C-alpha positions in Angstrom: 26.8 -43.3 7.5 24.2 -40.6 8.8 20.4 -40.9 8.4 20.5 -38.6 5.3 22.7 -41.1 3.5 21.4 -44.3 5.1 21.5 -47.3 2.6 18.0 -48.9 1.7 18.5 -52.4 0.4 16.6 -53.4 -2.9 13.3 -55.1 -2.1 13.6 -57.4 -5.1 17.1 -58.7 -4.0 15.9 -59.0 -0.6 13.0 -61.1 -1.6 15.2 -63.2 -3.7 17.6 -63.9 -1.0 14.8 -64.7 1.4 13.3 -67.1 -1.1 16.6 -68.9 -1.8 17.2 -69.6 1.9 13.4 -70.5 2.2 14.1 -73.1 -0.4 17.4 -74.3 1.2 15.3 -74.7 4.3 12.9 -76.9 2.6 15.7 -79.2 1.5 17.7 -79.0 4.8 14.9 -79.7 7.1 13.0 -82.0 4.7 15.0 -84.7 2.7 18.6 -83.9 4.0 18.0 -83.7 7.8 14.5 -83.7 8.5 14.1 -87.0 10.2 17.2 -86.3 12.4 16.0 -82.9 13.2 12.6 -84.1 14.1 13.9 -86.9 16.4 16.5 -84.6 18.1 13.8 -81.9 18.8 11.4 -84.5 20.1 8.7 -83.7 17.8 6.2 -86.6 16.8 5.0 -87.1 13.4 1.4 -86.1 14.8 2.9 -82.7 16.1 4.6 -82.0 12.7 1.3 -82.7 10.8 -0.8 -80.9 13.2 1.1 -77.7 13.0 -0.5 -74.5 11.4 1.9 -74.8 8.4 0.5 -71.4 6.8 1.5 -69.7 10.0 4.8 -71.3 10.2 5.9 -70.9 6.6 4.4 -67.4 6.3 6.2 -66.1 9.5 9.3 -67.9 8.5 9.5 -66.1 5.3 9.0 -62.8 7.0 11.7 -63.5 9.3 14.0 -64.6 6.4 13.2 -61.3 4.8 14.0 -59.2 8.0 17.3 -61.2 8.2 18.2 -60.6 4.7 17.4 -57.0 4.7 19.4 -56.2 7.9 22.3 -58.2 6.4 22.1 -56.2 3.2 22.1 -53.0 5.3 25.3 -54.4 7.1 27.0 -55.0 3.8 26.1 -51.8 2.3 25.2 -51.0 -1.4 28.1 -52.6 -3.6 29.9 -55.3 -1.2 32.8 -57.0 -2.9 31.3 -60.7 -3.8 34.1 -62.5 -1.8 33.7 -60.2 1.2 29.9 -60.5 1.1 30.0 -64.5 1.0 32.8 -64.7 3.6 31.1 -62.5 5.9 27.8 -64.2 5.5 29.5 -67.5 6.3 30.9 -66.0 9.3 27.8 -64.4 10.4 25.7 -67.8 9.9 28.4 -69.6 11.9 29.7 -67.3 14.4 26.8 -65.0 15.2 23.7 -67.2 14.8 25.5 -70.6 15.2 27.2 -69.5 18.3 24.0 -68.0 19.7 22.2 -71.3 19.0 25.2 -73.1 20.8 24.7 -71.0 23.9 20.9 -71.7 24.0 21.6 -75.5 23.3 24.1 -75.8 26.1 21.7 -74.4 28.7 18.7 -76.5 27.2 21.1 -79.6 27.3 20.4 -80.3 23.6 22.4 -82.3 21.2 25.4 -81.3 19.5 24.0 -82.8 16.4 20.9 -80.6 16.7 23.2 -77.6 17.0 25.1 -78.9 13.8 21.9 -79.2 11.8 20.6 -75.7 12.9 23.8 -73.9 12.8 24.7 -75.5 9.3 21.5 -74.2 7.9 22.2 -70.7 9.2 25.6 -70.9 8.0 24.5 -71.6 4.5 21.4 -69.4 4.5 23.8 -66.3 5.3 26.3 -67.4 2.9 23.6 -67.3 0.3 22.4 -63.9 1.5 26.1 -62.7 0.9 26.1 -64.4 -2.5 22.8 -62.6 -3.6 24.0 -59.2 -2.3 27.6 -59.5 -3.4 27.1 -61.0 -6.9 24.0 -59.0 -7.9 25.0 -55.4 -8.5 
């Protein structure tokens, strides 16, 4: 595709995709795996409570939007739903998860922490694929 015919993703679809994964993150790093993640990262309750949550949530949403936008560009304007969902799962696990794995190995972090983070991103990119594949 040349610059003249480049695909520009829908801002609304991208916002919905980012919001869906943002809500997933609230569940994933909250009631589902929050305490385990906190313990494995070494963050104390005081550190978590003292964080600038407006900055953290605001920038996290911006980054989720950027990831969704670029993933939509990768998929193209009308991806097949099965392809989009499958590629989302593979991108989350094999691109993002593998990248986390490399860092975690050198940082000597737990496989459990890798599973929590890679699991979230696998589901997040699968959700991106679902939004862009099912919503035409």
